[in-house]
N, C-alpha and C positions, 0 to 999 in steps of 0.2 A: 905485856899485858897479862892478864888473868884468863886461865883457860874458859871458864864459863863466860867471859865477856867477849874472848874471840868467838865462841859458840853465838854469843849473840849478835856478833858483827857479821857472820855469814848468815844468819836469819834474816838481818837487816838487807844482806846484798840479795836475798831472793825476794824480799819485799820490793826493794828498788828497782829490781828487773821487772816486776810485773806493773809497778806504778809508772816508772819511767814511759814504757812503751805504750802505755793508755792516756799518757796526757799530751796534748799538741798546743795547749796554750803556754806560750813562753813564761807569763808572768807567774802562772800558776806552779809550773815545773820547776821553775829557779827557787821557789818557795819550797817545794817538798825536798829538792836535792840539799838546799841548806839545812833543813831542819834533820834531815837522815845524817848530812855529815857532822854535826854537831853532837848529835847523840852519839855516833859510831866512835868519833875522837874525844867524846867525854869532855866537850868545850863549855865555854860560858855564853859565848856569844859568837857571831860570825857574819861573813859579806862574801858575795861573789862579785867579782868584778869580770865584766865580758870585753872581748877586743872587738872593735870592728872598723874596717877599713875608712869609714868616713870620718869617726870622732874618735878614733884612739881606744885608750882604756876609760872605762865607766862604770862606776857601782851601780848594779842594777837592782839586788835586793838586801837586806841586811837583817840580822835579829839579834837584839839585846844590845844595839849600840846607840847612843845619843845621838842625835841630829847634829850636835855643834861637832862631835867628834867626826862623824861622815863628812861635814862641809869642811874640816880642815885637812881631811885625807884627799879629796875629790882634786884640788890645785896639783898635788904631787904627782897624780897618776896621769893627769892630762899634759904633763911636761915630759912623758918618756917620749923619746924620738921613735919614729916608725920606719926608720930607713935601715934597720939592721934584722938580722934572726929573731924572730919572735922567740921561739923556744930557747936558743941560747943566751938571748941578750935581754927580752923583754919581761918574759916570766920570772928569771931570777931578779931582774929589778925591780919587780913589783914586789915580790916577796921580801926584799931588802928592805924598801921603802915602807911597807905595812909594818915589818918587825921593828923598824928604828922608832916610827910613830908611837907603836904601841909600847915599846921599852920606855920610852919618854915620858908618854902620856900616864903610865900607870907605875912609874918608877920601878920598873923592873918586876913589879908583882905579876905581871901576865906576858906571857909568849905566845907566838903564832906558830899555826902550822899550816902551810899552802899546799894546796892541790892543783896541779896543773891540769885545763880541761884541753886535750889535744885528742884529736881523731885525724886519720889519714894525713898525718903530718902538718896538719894545720893547726894553730893555736886558736882555741874559741874562747878561753878564759881562764880563770882561776878562783878556786874556793879558798877562803882563808878562814881559819878557826883560831878565835882566842882561847887559851887554856892558862890554869894555875900552875903549871907543872911542864918541864921539858918533856917534848917529845922523844921516847925512846921507843923504836919500833923493831921488832924481828923482823925477819925474811918473810915469814910467813904473813905478818900484819902488812909489810910493806906491798906484799903481793895482792892481799885482799884490799887494799887501799888504792891501789893502782888499777884493780878490776873496777871499783866502784867510779873512780875517776873517768875511766875508758867509758862506761856506760851512761856516766851522766854526761859527758861531753858528745856521746852520738844523740842523747835524747835531746841536749840542747841545740846541736845543728841540726836535728829534724823539725823542732818544734819552730827555729829560725826560718827554715825552709818552708814550713808550711806557714808560718806568717807573712814569708815574701810573697807566694804563692796566692793567698788571701788579698793581700795589699795589691798586687798585679790585678787578680781578678776585678777587685773594686775601683781600680783605674781604668781598666777597659769595660765596666759596666757604665761608669761615669761618663766615658768619651761617647759610648754607644747610646746612651741614653741622652745625651745633651746635643748629639749631633743635629744639624737643621734640616737634613736629608732624611729620608724614611729608610732605614735598614730591616732587612729580615734575615735570619739565619736559619737556612732551610737543608734538610738531611739530604741523602743520597737518593732518597726516595721522594723527594719533592714534597716533603713534610715539613711546615713551618714549625721551627722550635723555640723561637723566640723575634719579637719585633719590638722596635722601640717606639718611644711616644711620637715622635714625628710621622712614622707611619700610620699610627692610630689617627693623628689629625687629618693625614691625607685620605686616607680610605674612609674617613667616619665611622669607624668602629673600634669598640673598645680592645684591648691588647686579648683580653679572655675570649673574645669571639674569633680571634684572628689564631691564636697558638693552638696547634694540634690539627688544624685545617691544611687539606692539600694547595699546593700552591696555585693550581687555577683554580681554586674553589674562590679565592680571595683577590688574586690578580687576573682579571679579564679585560682584554684592550680591544678598543674599537679603533677603525682608521689608523690602522699600523702602516709605519712606514715603508716596512719589508714583510715580506710572509715568513718570518722566524719567531717563534715562541720558544720558551726554555725547554718546554717538554720534547719538540721537536727537535732542537740543538742536541740534546742527550742521545735522544733516540737515533741520531745521525753521528753518535761517537764525539761528541763534544763533552770535556776539554781534552784535546790532544797533549797539551802540555801545561805545567802549573799557571802559568801566566795568561793562558787563553781566555780573555774576559770576552763576555758576550753584551752588546749593546741592542737594545729593543726601544722604541719610541713608537708612541701612540696615544689614545685615550682612555684613562684608567675609568671603568664603570663602576659607579659607587653606588650602594644600597639607596641611599635618601638624600643623595647630593647630585648635582649635574658631571657627567664626565670631565675629568682634570687631565688636560695635556701633560704627557709624564715622559721622561727618559728613563729608562732602567739599566743598570750596569750589574752583569752577573759577572762573580769571579770565584774560580774554583779553591776547594781547599783539597789537596790529595795528600794521600798516606805514603811512606816511604817506598811502599810497592807499587805506586803511580795510581792508586784507587780513588776513584771521587768518595770523599767522606762527609764534605759539608760545601754548600754555598752561600756566599754572602752576597745579597742582592742590595743595590743602593738605588733608591728612587728619588728623583729631582724633578720637581714641579717645573716645568718649561714653559708656562703660561705665557712670562714675559719675554722669553726667546722668539715665542710664536708671534706675539706683537709686533716685536721688533722686527721679525722677518716680513710680516705682513706690512709695516709701516716702510721699510725699505722698498717694497715692490709698489706701494702706492705710490711713495716719493721718486721711484725711476717713471713712474707711469706720468704723474703730474708734472716733472721737472721736463720730461722730453715733451709733452705737450706744450708747456709755459716755453719753452726755447724754441720750439720750431713756429710759434705764431708770428713773434717778432721777425725772426729770421726770414721766413716765406714772404712776409710784407714788404721786407726791406728789399730782398731779392726781385720781389714782382715790381715795385716802383722803379728801382735801378734797371731793371731790364725795359720797364715801359721807356724810361726816359732817354734809353741808350739805343731806340729803334731808330735807324737811319732812314726810312721811309715816312717817318710823320715828323711834321715841324710842330712841337707844343708851343702853345702861348705862354707867356710869363705868370699868369696867374696860375695855370697848372702846375707850372715847374715849381713855383713857390709853395703850393700847396702839398705837392707831393716831397719837396725838401723837407717840409716842415714835420709830415707825417714819417719820414725817414728819421730825421732825429728825434722824434718822440719815441718812436720803437727802438733804436739806438740805445735811449736812454733808460727805456723800460728794459732792454736786454742788460744792460750793465747792471741795473738794480737787481735783476734777478743772480746774477753771477756773483756781486759784492754780498748778498744775501747766504749763497751756498757758501761762500768763502768765510763769512762771519760764522756760519754753523760749523763750518770744518775748524777754524779756529778756538771756537768753544770747547769743541771736542777734544783738540790736541792741547790745551791749556796754553795758548798763544793769544789768547784775546787780549787787549789792552786797552787803556784809557787814557788820554791825556788833558788833564785839566787844567783849566784857565778861568779868569774870571766871565762868566757870561749872563746876559740878560734874557731870560726865557721869555717876558713879552715880546721883545725885538725878534726872537726866532719865531713866535707865533705869529707876528705882522708879516714877515717875510712869506712865510708858509702859505697864509691865506691869500696873499696878493697873487702866488703862484697858483694854487689851486683855484682862485676865482675864475683864473682863464678857461678852465676844464670842466665846468659844469654850470649850465643855466638855469639849473633846478633847485639849487641849495642857497640860502644866504647865509654868511658867517659872522658872527659875535665875539669879539675879543672882551673879555671882563676880568681885568687884572686891577688891583689897588694901585693907586699911586706911588704909594711905598713899597710897592712889592721888592724885594730885596735881590741884589746880584748874588749870585752863588759860585763856587769853586765846582765845575763840571767840565766833561768834554763835549765842546760846542757841537762838532759834527755828529757825535752819537746821540746827543739830545734833540739835536734836529730830525735825526733819524727814527727817534722815538715819535715825536708828536706828527712826524711825518706819516709814520704808518699807521697812527690813530684817526688821522683827519682823513687817509686815503680811505681807510676802514668805514668813516662815518659816510662818506660819500659813497661808496661801493654798497653799504648794506642799507642805507636809506634811499627811497627813490626822489624823495625831495624834503623840504623843511629846512628848519636852523639848526647850524652845526655852531656851537659853543665850545669857545677855548676859554676856561677861568682859571682862577689862581687864589690861593688864599696862604696867610702867613700864619704859622704856628711859633712857640717859643724858641722851638730847636728845628724845625724844618719847615719846608715850603711843599704845599699841596697843587698839584694840577691837575685839570680834569678835563675832557674832551666829551661832549654830550650831543646825541643827535635825536632827531624824532623820527626814527625807522622802527621795525618790528620789534626791536629789540632782541635778546640772547635767550634761548629756552633754557628751560630748568636742567633737562638733561645734558646739554653741551657745556654748562658751566663748571664741572671740575676738570675739563679736558681742554679747554679755551685755549691755555697757554702751552699745552704740549707741541713738541717738534712735531711737524707734517700734519698736525690735526685739523682736519675741515670737518665742519658738521654736513650731514647728507644734503642738507637743503643749501647750504652755501655751496658745495660741490658741484650740485646741479646749474646754480644762476648765476655764478660768478668765478671768474678766474682765479687762480692764486695757489700757491705751493705749501701752505701752512706753516711758513717759517716767521712770516712778520711779527705775531705777537711772542712767538716763542723768543725771537730776538729782541723785542721790546722788552721783555721781563728780565733777560739777562742782562741788559744793559743798564736797566735801573737797578738792579741786584748789585752788579760790578761798581755801583756808586753809592753803595750801602744803604739803597732805597726800598722801596716796597710799591708793587704794584697791585690793584685791585678792581674789582668789576662793582660798581653801585647796584645792588639788586634791590634797592628800597625805590627805585622810580617806576612810574606805573606805565611809563612810554619811552620808547626808544633806549639806546644804549649808552652808559655813562662809564668810562674808563677813568680811573684816576690814578696817579702815582706821586710817592712822597720822595723829596731829597733831603738831606741835612743841610742847614745852614752853615755859611762860614763860622768857625769859631772866633 
């Protein structure tokens, strides 16, 4: 090459050193490298192909090359096997392929010069420059070009690492912001550095009012399950190990909202010197866990009472009948045996309800469908319940053409029995009506009474497991499982159950079941 051109090349090298160290955007960097390379090598056009572990060789940028020519090159590069030494095999192979394609496409008018981009024995890519004369380089030229390629390779690797860091940060930010639990990033001095949207929703404050505040300003707890706070734990030497998580539970005090039951897990981040650098705090709304725990406690209390009553009655009458010092007349014996039988049935019903609730939880609840007649079931039940009350009258109102359906006879009888039993239990007197109507694709059955009805505040929870309204809990016995099981049985039949809220008097429960196809 000419001496003045070599001087210009050295000037380029200084410019390149400055430009490449300032540029971290990979695409912008590659375009700069390519333009410098084309001018340094007095080329007409050029391209840069990068090597990735996932996708092999790919052309990233080009200058002065038609899109059709690029499309022609891409399949050849993608076919290079990646199971051999990249420096000894892949770079020469890429050079060979590009050279053959260039020679063939230009009928020998253009030749190519390839500069491999290798840093720390790792192949980054290849700069390929198209020229109209063969590349004859002196030892000095080769040293200069090698230095340029090394700098370009380092710059490309730095830009790739920077892009990888940015991409990982974006992933972490997306994970952080999309988490359903509230998350805080806290410094070792207990100052909040970052909070995600879920925490803002939990605490009822925008993130800008949270970030920069101390932990104890934002996280204030009442009714804690243990006398432990983050501040006290750190003062006591927490954490001793990198995995020493801290769990705190209580009611989170919020500025404009009621306190919220919350469970907080604090996880430490330690430096290589085992010094606390940051804390990640995860906040979970435990309202439902609290409700479940309260429901469990209530359930145990109710069931204990409900089971004790029939057992006590059965034991009492058996002990009475078993007395040897008294001779009971037959009427008393018959009455006692009848009560024992009724209480045994009551006890059996309670146990079956508990077993059904357990089957539903474990997914073992099943139905056995046969051809059934709901009016016949209603008549059987009315005949049975008529002997249990003299304050109610019963009315069965089904059309003559009410169809039979495919359903579980025992389960549908259980549904109607629960609804009729509730109508008797919650209405002191009056008429109880079991009615039905037919639609094109389903049948509808309703059980209504003339009692006080259901209060508005109880309507959303009436089918919840173990739920009993405060008024019902005071006046009547029950476990709160009857309507829950009723709903589950109907839904297992692909039906639906609801409360008719348009009635002015009494309660009216209706359910639908699909007709036979």
